[in-house]
Backbone as CSV, one residue per row, in Angstrom:
resi,resn,N_x,N_y,N_z,CA_x,CA_y,CA_z,C_x,C_y,C_z
1,MET,-20.401,-57.476,-32.772,-20.937,-56.401,-31.961,-19.740,-55.786,-30.941
2,GLY,-18.969,-56.458,-30.354,-17.826,-56.320,-29.739,-17.086,-55.043,-30.263
3,SER,-16.578,-55.065,-31.641,-15.831,-53.998,-32.216,-16.344,-52.760,-32.534
4,ARG,-17.661,-53.111,-32.749,-18.645,-51.758,-33.181,-18.247,-50.863,-31.763
5,VAL,-18.761,-51.616,-30.599,-18.722,-50.515,-29.155,-17.402,-50.104,-28.988
6,SER,-16.138,-51.023,-29.424,-14.786,-50.264,-29.178,-14.372,-49.311,-30.396
7,ARG,-15.211,-49.591,-31.510,-15.145,-48.069,-32.578,-15.693,-46.883,-32.121
8,ARG,-16.901,-46.847,-31.594,-17.595,-45.944,-31.072,-16.908,-45.247,-29.544
9,VAL,-16.538,-46.342,-28.809,-15.836,-45.448,-27.476,-14.418,-44.918,-28.207
10,LEU,-13.820,-45.793,-29.153,-12.919,-44.661,-29.433,-13.036,-43.468,-30.026
11,LEU,-14.161,-43.541,-31.212,-14.543,-42.199,-32.019,-14.749,-41.440,-30.818
12,VAL,-15.546,-41.752,-29.702,-15.553,-40.612,-28.687,-14.449,-40.017,-27.711
13,VAL,-13.771,-40.963,-27.759,-12.433,-40.738,-26.884,-11.764,-39.630,-28.244
14,LEU,-11.779,-40.150,-29.130,-11.128,-39.165,-30.513,-11.572,-37.731,-30.374
15,CYS,-12.925,-37.592,-30.281,-13.525,-36.264,-30.353,-13.341,-35.437,-29.284
16,ALA,-13.875,-35.990,-28.223,-13.043,-35.673,-26.804,-12.043,-34.921,-26.710
17,THR,-10.776,-35.757,-27.252,-9.539,-35.249,-27.161,-8.995,-33.974,-28.236
18,LEU,-9.912,-34.298,-29.382,-9.688,-33.047,-30.309,-10.506,-31.686,-30.276
19,ALA,-12.030,-31.760,-29.405,-12.093,-30.698,-28.712,-11.592,-30.138,-27.650
20,ALA,-10.867,-30.561,-26.846,-10.331,-30.024,-25.897,-8.541,-29.537,-26.514
21,ILE,-8.259,-29.770,-27.137,-7.114,-29.366,-28.117,-7.668,-28.198,-28.709
22,ALA,-8.883,-27.950,-29.591,-9.308,-26.734,-30.013,-9.565,-25.953,-28.951
23,ALA,-9.742,-26.448,-27.907,-10.609,-25.630,-26.880,-8.940,-24.711,-26.292
24,ARG,-8.294,-25.622,-25.660,-6.627,-25.006,-25.535,-5.881,-24.046,-26.265
25,ILE,-6.114,-24.559,-27.897,-5.391,-23.401,-28.764,-6.367,-22.082,-28.828
26,ALA,-7.876,-22.381,-28.776,-8.532,-21.017,-28.832,-8.577,-20.126,-27.849
27,ALA,-8.185,-20.823,-26.489,-8.345,-19.861,-25.154,-7.140,-18.884,-25.194
28,PRO,-8.009,-17.516,-24.839,-6.765,-16.458,-24.521,-6.061,-16.695,-23.501
29,ALA,-4.573,-15.845,-23.987,-3.318,-16.227,-22.813,-4.026,-15.640,-21.386
30,GLU,-4.860,-14.784,-21.501,-4.994,-14.605,-19.735,-6.056,-15.451,-19.273
31,ALA,-6.662,-16.298,-19.779,-7.115,-17.122,-18.952,-6.395,-18.407,-18.205
32,HIS,-5.160,-18.193,-18.321,-4.037,-19.272,-18.053,-3.583,-18.201,-16.681
33,PRO,-3.089,-19.008,-15.636,-2.710,-18.166,-14.533,-1.521,-17.804,-14.824
34,THR,-1.079,-16.399,-14.335,0.444,-16.076,-14.315,0.686,-15.245,-13.092
35,LYS,1.937,-15.174,-12.841,2.332,-14.229,-11.953,1.863,-13.032,-12.079
36,PRO,0.907,-12.023,-10.944,0.530,-11.189,-11.498,1.668,-10.078,-11.326
37,SER,1.266,-8.760,-12.149,2.433,-7.689,-12.270,2.455,-7.263,-10.899
38,LEU,3.618,-6.872,-10.397,4.058,-5.931,-9.070,3.095,-4.633,-8.972
39,SER,2.848,-4.041,-10.308,2.275,-3.026,-10.564,0.620,-2.959,-10.099
40,LEU,0.304,-3.905,-9.896,-1.250,-4.474,-9.895,-1.197,-5.077,-8.034
41,VAL,-0.329,-4.948,-7.302,-0.381,-5.796,-6.104,0.069,-4.678,-5.002
42,CYS,-1.355,-4.419,-4.074,-1.132,-3.828,-2.858,-0.222,-4.453,-1.951
43,GLY,0.019,-3.944,-0.957,0.977,-4.296,0.394,0.287,-5.477,0.968
44,SER,1.350,-5.884,2.020,1.084,-7.093,3.055,1.044,-6.758,4.411
45,GLU,2.181,-6.329,4.858,2.387,-6.010,6.223,1.939,-5.011,7.093
46,ARG,0.973,-5.604,8.020,-0.094,-4.853,8.456,-0.828,-3.697,7.596
47,TRP,-1.167,-4.174,6.622,-1.780,-3.630,5.626,-3.027,-3.147,5.861
48,ARG,-4.012,-3.822,6.797,-5.387,-3.004,7.036,-5.108,-2.035,8.392
49,VAL,-3.596,-2.049,9.069,-3.388,-0.986,9.745,-3.102,0.342,8.923
50,LYS,-2.372,0.019,8.133,-1.397,0.941,7.256,-2.539,1.869,6.442
51,THR,-3.726,1.282,5.962,-4.493,1.872,5.219,-5.908,2.179,5.574
52,LEU,-5.710,2.228,7.418,-7.197,2.232,7.958,-8.322,1.376,7.713
53,GLN,-7.968,0.224,7.048,-8.936,-0.800,6.780,-9.664,-1.297,8.079
54,ASP,-9.046,-1.093,9.059,-9.208,-1.571,10.315,-10.185,-0.538,11.351
55,ARG,-10.501,0.478,10.031,-11.667,1.538,10.741,-11.443,2.157,12.139
56,PRO,-10.219,2.669,12.390,-9.729,3.090,13.902,-10.723,4.599,14.196
57,LYS,-10.932,4.563,15.808,-11.161,6.001,15.792,-9.872,6.433,16.011
58,LEU,-9.562,7.683,15.390,-8.623,8.446,15.567,-8.555,9.718,16.421
59,TYR,-7.947,10.100,16.912,-7.594,11.479,17.602,-7.470,12.923,16.744
60,SER,-7.647,13.588,17.177,-7.358,14.699,16.306,-6.054,15.387,15.955
61,ALA,-5.665,15.740,15.033,-4.094,15.914,14.284,-3.568,16.768,15.476
62,LYS,-2.554,16.825,15.540,-1.464,17.662,16.469,-0.336,18.139,15.616
63,PRO,0.310,19.321,16.027,1.399,19.996,15.230,2.816,19.227,15.974
64,LYS,3.370,18.803,15.316,4.755,17.764,15.891,5.907,18.177,14.845
65,THR,7.273,17.892,15.023,8.500,18.178,14.167,8.388,16.293,13.669
66,VAL,9.427,16.888,12.771,10.284,15.253,12.148,11.134,14.387,13.375
67,ALA,11.884,15.680,14.122,12.718,15.443,15.172,12.327,15.169,16.097
68,TRP,10.885,15.422,16.317,10.459,14.540,17.674,9.773,13.218,17.459
69,LEU,9.023,13.027,15.986,8.893,11.878,15.601,9.759,11.116,15.827
70,ALA,10.988,10.904,14.970,11.792,10.338,15.000,12.586,9.961,16.311
71,GLY,12.377,10.788,17.253,13.165,10.515,18.619,12.539,9.891,19.532
72,LEU,11.266,9.480,19.281,10.487,9.014,19.998,11.079,7.805,19.990
73,ALA,10.942,6.843,21.744,11.296,5.560,21.785,10.576,4.239,20.994
74,ARG,11.080,3.385,20.272,10.322,2.747,19.858,10.096,1.607,20.480
75,PRO,8.505,0.871,20.440,8.374,-0.321,21.336,9.243,-1.281,21.037
76,ASN,9.208,-2.036,22.278,10.419,-3.226,22.248,9.689,-4.178,21.396
77,LEU,8.259,-4.666,21.519,7.346,-5.499,20.616,6.626,-4.696,19.826
78,ALA,6.784,-4.799,18.150,6.241,-3.979,16.977,4.878,-4.861,17.473
79,PRO,3.945,-3.853,17.182,2.653,-4.077,17.504,2.110,-5.248,16.111
80,THR,1.229,-6.106,16.170,0.545,-6.705,15.085,-0.397,-5.858,14.707
81,ASP,-1.447,-5.781,15.544,-2.827,-4.975,15.109,-2.632,-3.288,15.480
82,ARG,-3.456,-2.628,15.297,-3.034,-1.313,15.854,-2.882,-0.851,17.327
83,SER,-2.056,0.031,17.428,-1.253,0.132,19.181,-2.165,1.346,19.096
84,ASN,-2.456,1.721,20.652,-3.132,3.064,21.103,-2.028,4.392,20.180
85,PHE,-1.015,4.091,20.246,-0.150,5.383,20.006,-0.752,5.493,18.375
86,GLU,-1.003,4.490,17.874,-0.900,4.640,16.153,-2.518,5.264,15.846
87,ARG,-3.121,5.803,16.886,-4.491,6.192,16.642,-4.823,7.619,16.580
88,HIS,-2.901,8.580,16.438,-2.873,9.739,16.675,-2.632,10.021,15.256
89,ILE,-2.945,11.100,14.925,-2.778,12.079,13.768,-1.818,12.959,14.064
90,TYR,-0.599,13.427,13.086,0.180,14.508,13.437,0.571,15.189,12.025
91,SER,0.744,16.593,12.344,0.646,17.497,11.130,2.649,17.820,11.319
92,VAL,3.109,17.611,10.494,4.556,18.136,10.205,4.722,18.866,8.985
93,GLU,5.593,20.032,9.241,5.914,20.735,8.237,7.381,20.278,7.812
94,ALA,7.833,20.211,6.744,9.131,19.331,6.113,9.463,19.848,4.608
95,ALA,10.449,19.190,4.379,10.951,19.065,2.872,10.597,17.658,2.581
96,ALA,9.630,17.385,1.430,9.749,16.169,0.825,10.645,16.047,-0.060
97,THR,11.677,15.653,-0.048,12.734,15.600,-0.907,12.444,14.054,-1.802
98,VAL,12.169,13.004,-1.323,12.010,11.827,-2.362,10.203,11.661,-2.382
99,VAL,9.942,11.577,-3.557,8.582,10.742,-3.878,8.760,10.112,-4.886
100,ARG,8.423,8.566,-4.594,8.389,7.261,-5.558,7.175,6.530,-5.457
101,GLN,6.884,6.212,-6.549,6.027,5.071,-6.370,6.557,3.795,-6.123
102,GLU,5.883,3.008,-5.110,6.833,1.683,-4.900,5.662,0.286,-5.479
103,ALA,6.165,-0.839,-5.095,5.447,-1.844,-5.852,4.168,-2.119,-5.215
104,ASP,4.120,-1.720,-4.092,2.479,-1.963,-3.178,1.504,-0.936,-3.444
105,GLN,2.067,0.014,-4.719,1.009,0.992,-5.136,1.246,2.238,-4.284
106,ASP,2.150,2.399,-2.699,2.229,3.445,-2.197,2.970,4.543,-2.826
107,LEU,2.761,5.653,-2.705,3.590,6.816,-3.177,4.568,7.166,-1.553
108,HIS,5.751,6.820,-1.555,6.862,6.793,-0.494,7.406,8.193,-0.281
109,LEU,7.480,8.757,0.520,7.893,10.030,0.733,8.868,10.154,1.810
110,VAL,10.082,11.072,1.401,11.047,11.390,2.584,10.623,12.929,3.076
111,LEU,10.636,12.686,4.384,10.287,13.944,4.913,11.647,14.452,5.514
112,ARG,12.223,15.620,5.209,13.575,16.187,6.349,13.138,17.441,6.315
113,ASP,13.559,17.418,7.876,13.802,18.997,8.330,14.861,19.268,9.489
114,GLY,16.041,19.732,8.634,17.218,20.081,9.074,17.700,18.296,8.676
115,PRO,18.599,17.922,9.944,19.288,16.829,10.066,17.933,15.440,10.086
116,ALA,17.113,16.040,10.603,15.760,15.022,10.934,15.151,14.268,9.968
117,HIS,15.046,12.845,9.476,14.039,12.641,8.509,13.378,11.569,8.989
118,MET,12.300,11.251,8.204,11.362,10.107,8.256,10.499,9.817,6.865
119,VAL,9.804,8.708,7.306,9.079,8.159,5.743,7.737,8.621,6.287
120,ALA,6.780,9.096,5.278,5.662,9.142,4.886,5.017,8.485,3.740
121,GLU,3.770,7.781,3.860,3.435,7.093,2.772,1.835,7.388,2.036
122,SER,1.879,7.638,0.891,0.308,7.564,0.599,-0.174,6.441,-0.369
123,PRO,-1.270,5.636,0.603,-1.735,4.622,-0.240,-2.404,4.669,-1.678
124,ASN,-2.812,3.755,-2.269,-3.469,3.971,-3.745,-4.892,3.820,-3.319
125,ALA,-5.392,5.028,-2.654,-7.015,4.741,-2.190,-7.815,4.864,-3.366
126,PRO,-9.179,4.689,-3.355,-9.750,3.464,-2.766,-9.192,2.147,-3.568
127,PHE,-8.258,1.663,-4.318,-7.795,0.570,-5.422,-7.306,-0.108,-3.591
128,CYS,-6.197,-0.038,-2.914,-5.543,-0.801,-2.138,-6.352,-0.352,-0.508
129,ALA,-7.457,0.635,-0.367,-7.845,0.294,0.877,-9.473,0.097,0.867
130,ALA,-9.769,-0.732,0.259,-11.323,-1.242,-0.106,-12.127,-1.202,0.924
131,ASP,-11.665,-1.493,2.314,-12.469,-1.672,3.687,-12.483,-0.549,4.659
132,ALA,-11.712,0.495,3.674,-11.599,1.889,5.058,-12.817,2.713,4.722
133,THR,-13.302,3.472,5.563,-14.541,4.152,5.340,-14.788,5.094,4.333
134,ALA,-15.795,5.496,3.484,-15.592,5.913,2.196,-15.137,7.418,2.455
135,TYR,-15.230,7.703,3.854,-14.102,9.421,4.162,-13.058,9.456,4.092
136,ARG,-12.386,8.160,4.660,-11.142,8.214,4.961,-10.571,7.911,3.407
137,LYS,-11.196,6.738,2.487,-10.389,6.545,1.317,-10.729,7.931,0.694
138,GLN,-11.913,8.604,0.338,-11.367,10.018,-0.023,-10.527,11.033,0.529
139,GLN,-10.473,10.943,1.839,-9.289,11.674,2.281,-8.292,11.291,1.880
140,MET,-7.702,9.926,1.935,-6.474,9.330,1.197,-6.330,9.874,-0.621
141,ALA,-7.115,10.021,-1.086,-7.220,9.928,-2.335,-7.205,11.393,-2.793
142,LYS,-7.877,12.123,-1.972,-6.963,13.950,-2.223,-5.806,14.102,-1.827
143,ALA,-5.459,13.394,-0.776,-4.132,13.755,-0.217,-3.066,13.541,-1.136
144,ARG,-3.459,12.025,-1.492,-2.327,11.582,-2.616,-2.151,12.280,-3.982
145,ASP,-3.287,12.966,-4.902,-3.361,14.153,-5.797,-2.400,14.901,-5.342
146,LYS,-2.366,15.399,-4.239,-1.394,16.332,-3.856,0.003,16.546,-3.755
147,VAL,0.567,15.039,-3.559,1.768,15.077,-3.400,2.838,15.050,-4.537
148,ARG,3.870,15.717,-3.584,4.885,16.057,-4.919,6.081,16.527,-4.404
149,ASP,7.342,16.576,-4.843,8.677,17.202,-4.254,7.960,18.584,-3.847
150,CYS,8.506,18.928,-2.555,8.196,20.432,-2.220,9.391,20.487,-1.045
151,SER,9.718,21.531,-1.342,10.970,22.451,-0.033,10.188,22.579,1.077
152,HIS,8.725,22.677,1.274,8.384,23.471,2.539,6.947,22.698,2.249
153,ALA,6.422,21.716,2.954,5.218,21.214,2.780,4.492,20.987,4.381
154,ARG,3.405,20.999,4.355,2.680,20.488,5.744,2.098,18.623,5.195
155,ILE,2.618,18.060,5.933,2.069,16.725,5.997,1.108,16.011,6.993
156,VAL,-0.124,15.644,6.609,-0.499,15.191,7.630,-0.932,13.856,7.545
157,GLY,-0.534,12.988,8.900,-0.778,11.539,8.718,-1.170,10.832,10.220
158,VAL,-1.474,9.725,9.670,-1.334,8.964,11.198,-0.255,7.936,11.241
159,VAL,0.184,8.450,12.651,1.383,7.643,12.777,1.532,6.270,12.921
160,PHE,2.586,5.526,12.371,2.366,4.114,12.324,4.044,3.313,12.673
161,TRP,4.119,2.267,13.248,5.435,1.966,13.670,5.966,1.007,12.621
162,ASP,6.653,1.206,11.291,7.044,0.231,10.565,8.402,-0.815,11.042
163,ARG,8.121,-1.718,10.473,9.640,-2.527,10.867,10.780,-1.926,10.927
164,PRO,11.944,-2.215,11.427,12.877,-1.207,10.902,13.438,-2.380,9.739
165,HIS,13.680,-1.789,8.695,14.226,-2.568,7.441,14.982,-1.430,6.573
166,ILE,15.773,-1.764,5.492,16.303,-0.710,4.915,15.484,0.090,3.878
167,VAL,15.305,0.999,3.856,14.420,1.394,3.072,14.851,3.290,2.914
168,THR,14.870,3.909,1.623,15.391,5.392,1.765,14.671,6.130,2.765
169,GLY,15.488,6.889,3.566,14.475,7.957,4.420,14.109,7.669,5.880
170,ARG,14.563,6.170,5.906,13.623,5.815,7.400,14.386,6.298,8.173
171,ALA,13.505,6.475,9.472,13.847,7.201,10.694,14.825,6.114,11.527
172,PRO,15.398,6.717,12.378,16.341,5.789,13.444,15.143,4.812,13.988
173,ASN,14.117,5.203,14.058,13.406,4.591,15.061,11.727,3.898,14.328
174,ALA,12.016,3.758,12.857,10.990,3.385,12.103,9.793,3.912,11.827
175,ILE,9.629,5.128,12.460,8.187,5.235,12.758,7.830,6.287,11.398
176,GLU,6.522,6.179,10.911,6.137,6.874,9.441,4.552,7.570,9.912
177,LEU,4.619,8.362,8.855,3.348,8.796,8.931,2.203,7.711,7.545
178,HIS,1.646,6.898,7.826,1.055,6.096,7.146,-0.268,5.731,7.308
179,PRO,-1.523,6.217,7.109,-1.208,7.211,5.518,-1.232,8.106,5.622
180,ILE,-0.924,9.063,4.536,-1.253,10.528,4.526,-2.569,11.047,4.395
181,LEU,-3.083,11.860,5.397,-4.413,12.134,5.029,-4.630,13.850,4.417
182,ASP,-3.484,14.330,4.090,-3.505,15.662,3.465,-1.988,16.078,3.334
183,PHE,-2.086,16.954,2.160,-0.772,17.361,1.881,-0.625,18.697,1.410
184,ALA,-0.030,19.737,1.890,0.067,21.228,1.408,1.357,21.770,0.922
185,CYS,1.836,21.804,-0.412,3.079,22.662,-0.405,3.257,23.815,-0.454
186,PHE,3.884,24.679,0.468,3.953,26.093,0.507,4.872,26.700,-0.454
187,SER,6.012,25.600,-0.793,7.283,26.480,-1.681,7.684,25.449,-2.304
188,ASN,8.700,25.963,-3.752,9.384,24.667,-4.054,10.801,25.188,-3.978
């Protein structure tokens, strides 16, 4: 009787092993964990602030120049949450000399006005700004659709203190307009 039980146990183990091998072979490649493509990844550093997912109360847009923004004193300690200053919306007229998509899905713009320069960013809303209000997601998406190289543009965006790092067009104080809420090209 003992050999019958051993054969049954062996048969069950063999069947289970064969079923596991068959399932592994039949499983589609997507079922196995892989590193996600960079084209599918949204940003990370202060991302909720950069994409208005913290749902801030923002002040009305004010016209300023790239030189004025790039000339502001940078705070000694970079904020982790939204600073009061980062509730301001500014409108600048400048040339959009570089427009490229980054790995975090943002469109990166370099704004130039004479020797002054700074960065503006247009996130991929609503995909990368899920928790922003419907109004802000729509505003960001409409602005992104209009972004392009332009020798005379008006860019409206929320001021943001980025960390100082090497990036094309960065202002000396690392200030940005992030996110862009409106973009208009007046001439090429």
